[in-house]
C-alpha positions in Angstrom: -15.1 -24.1 56.6 -12.1 -26.3 57.1 -9.8 -27.0 54.2 -7.2 -29.7 54.3 -3.6 -28.8 53.6 -3.8 -30.5 50.2 -7.0 -28.5 49.2 -5.4 -25.3 50.5 -2.2 -25.8 48.5 -4.3 -26.6 45.4 -6.4 -23.4 45.8 -3.3 -21.3 46.5 -1.6 -22.7 43.3 -4.7 -22.0 41.2 -5.0 -18.4 42.5 -1.3 -17.8 41.9 -1.6 -19.1 38.3 -4.7 -16.8 37.7 -2.9 -13.8 39.3 0.2 -14.4 37.1 -1.9 -14.8 33.9 -3.8 -11.6 34.7 -0.7 -9.7 35.3 0.9 -10.9 32.1 -2.3 -10.1 30.1 -2.4 -6.6 31.7 1.2 -5.9 31.0 0.8 -7.1 27.4 -2.3 -5.0 26.9 -0.9 -1.8 28.3 2.5 -2.1 26.7 3.1 -0.1 23.6 6.0 -1.3 21.5 8.7 1.3 21.2 10.4 2.4 18.0 9.1 3.0 14.5 6.2 0.9 13.2 3.4 1.2 10.7 0.1 1.7 12.5 -3.1 0.4 11.1 -3.5 -0.7 7.5 -1.4 0.6 4.7 -3.9 1.2 1.9 -3.8 1.5 -1.9 -6.2 3.3 -4.2 -6.1 3.5 -8.0 -7.0 6.7 -9.9 -9.6 5.7 -12.4 -8.7 8.5 -14.8 -4.9 8.0 -14.9 -4.3 4.4 -13.6 -1.7 5.8 -11.1 -1.9 4.2 -7.7 -1.6 5.9 -4.3 -0.2 4.1 -1.3 -1.2 5.7 2.1 0.2 4.9 5.5 0.7 6.0 9.1 4.0 5.4 10.9 4.4 6.0 14.6 7.3 5.9 17.1 9.6 8.1 15.1 12.1 10.6 16.3 10.6 14.1 16.0 13.7 15.8 14.7 14.7 13.2 12.1 13.4 13.2 8.5 12.3 9.8 7.4 12.7 8.3 3.8 10.1 6.0 2.3 10.1 3.8 -0.7 6.7 2.8 -2.3 6.8 0.1 -4.9 4.7 -2.2 -7.0 4.7 -4.0 -10.4 2.6 -2.5 -13.1 1.4 -4.0 -16.4 0.1 -1.3 -18.8 -1.5 -2.0 -22.1 -1.5 0.6 -24.8 -3.2 0.8 -28.2 -2.3 3.1 -31.2 -5.0 5.6 -31.9 -5.1 7.0 -35.5 -6.2 10.5 -36.4 -9.6 9.2 -37.3 -10.2 8.0 -33.7 -9.8 4.3 -34.4 -7.3 1.7 -33.2 -6.0 -0.5 -36.0 -5.7 -4.2 -35.1 -2.2 -5.3 -34.2 -1.1 -1.8 -33.2 -0.6 -2.2 -29.5 2.0 -2.7 -26.9 2.2 -3.9 -23.3 4.7 -2.8 -20.7 5.5 -4.6 -17.4 7.7 -2.7 -15.0 8.7 -2.6 -11.4 7.7 1.0 -10.3 9.1 2.8 -7.3 8.6 6.2 -5.8 10.6 7.8 -3.0 9.5 10.5 -0.6 10.8 12.0 2.6 8.7 13.4 5.5 9.4 15.0 8.9 7.4 13.5 11.8 4.9 15.7 13.6 5.4 16.6 17.3 4.0 13.2 18.3 6.6 11.3 16.2 4.0 10.3 13.5 4.0 10.5 9.7 0.7 10.1 7.9 1.2 10.4 4.1 0.5 9.0 0.7 3.0 8.3 -2.2 1.9 7.9 -5.8 3.2 5.3 -8.2 2.9 6.4 -11.8 1.8 4.2 -14.7 4.9 3.3 -16.8 5.0 4.9 -20.2 6.4 3.3 -23.4 10.1 4.2 -23.8 9.5 4.8 -27.5 6.2 5.4 -29.3 5.6 2.1 -31.2 2.8 3.7 -33.2 3.5 4.5 -36.8 3.1 7.9 -38.3 0.7 10.4 -36.7 -0.9 7.8 -34.4 -0.9 8.4 -30.6 -0.5 6.0 -27.8 -3.7 5.4 -25.8 -3.7 3.6 -22.4 -6.2 0.7 -22.5 -5.6 -0.9 -19.1 -3.3 -1.1 -16.2 -2.9 -3.6 -13.4 -0.8 -3.3 -10.3 0.4 -6.0 -7.9 2.8 -6.4 -4.9 2.0 -2.9 -3.7 4.1 -2.0 -0.6 5.8 0.7 1.5 9.1 0.6 3.3 10.7 3.1 5.8 14.2 3.0 4.5 15.6 5.2 7.2 14.6 2.9 10.1 14.5 -0.3 8.0 10.8 -1.0 8.7 9.0 -3.0 6.1 8.2 -3.7 3.4 4.6 -3.7 4.5 2.0 -4.8 1.9 -0.7 -2.4 1.0 -4.3 -3.4 1.2 -5.4 -4.3 -1.4 -2.0 -5.3 -2.8 -3.5 -5.5 -6.3 -5.4 -2.8 -8.2 -6.5 -2.5 -11.8 -8.5 -0.4 -14.2 -9.7 -1.2 -17.8 -10.7 1.6 -20.1 -12.5 -0.7 -22.5 -12.6 -0.8 -26.2 -10.6 1.6 -28.3 -11.4 4.4 -28.6 -12.4 4.9 -25.0 -16.1 5.7 -24.8 -17.0 9.2 -23.6 -18.4 9.2 -20.1 -22.2 9.1 -19.9 -23.6 12.1 -18.1 -25.7 11.3 -15.1 -28.6 13.6 -14.2 
């Protein structure tokens, strides 16, 4: 098969372009970024009993001999009702609290330079009990938003948790007793 010089040059240019593209793709695919980074999804889960939220993560590329500090945060809105000694909640006897909640924790990476952990954010409590007399404060609902984690030692993040919003509603006051399942 005889190729003209023009066809040969065109074929050579096409092969060179494919070779370069394949080499770039292979280099990108095989290259692991160095340094600290969150790996996989950062997740959140709400405790249906307490309303506290747990943020779980995995960070890789850490120095094995250096402790790492983390900051978990989110915004919580907690609604409380006043529960009287008779087990009822009088109308108008409630309060709502909206607060930015943070929790700090420190972990040492394993021998592979990895930290896998969870940090819990606690439902904000009323600074003072707004309930008169012998009434007790009863959590009615809590909702969380903007849940995230930051590696403050290496300045990685904040990384949003998935889902970044969580909520639980305990229903009418007083909270109904759980129905046993047989």
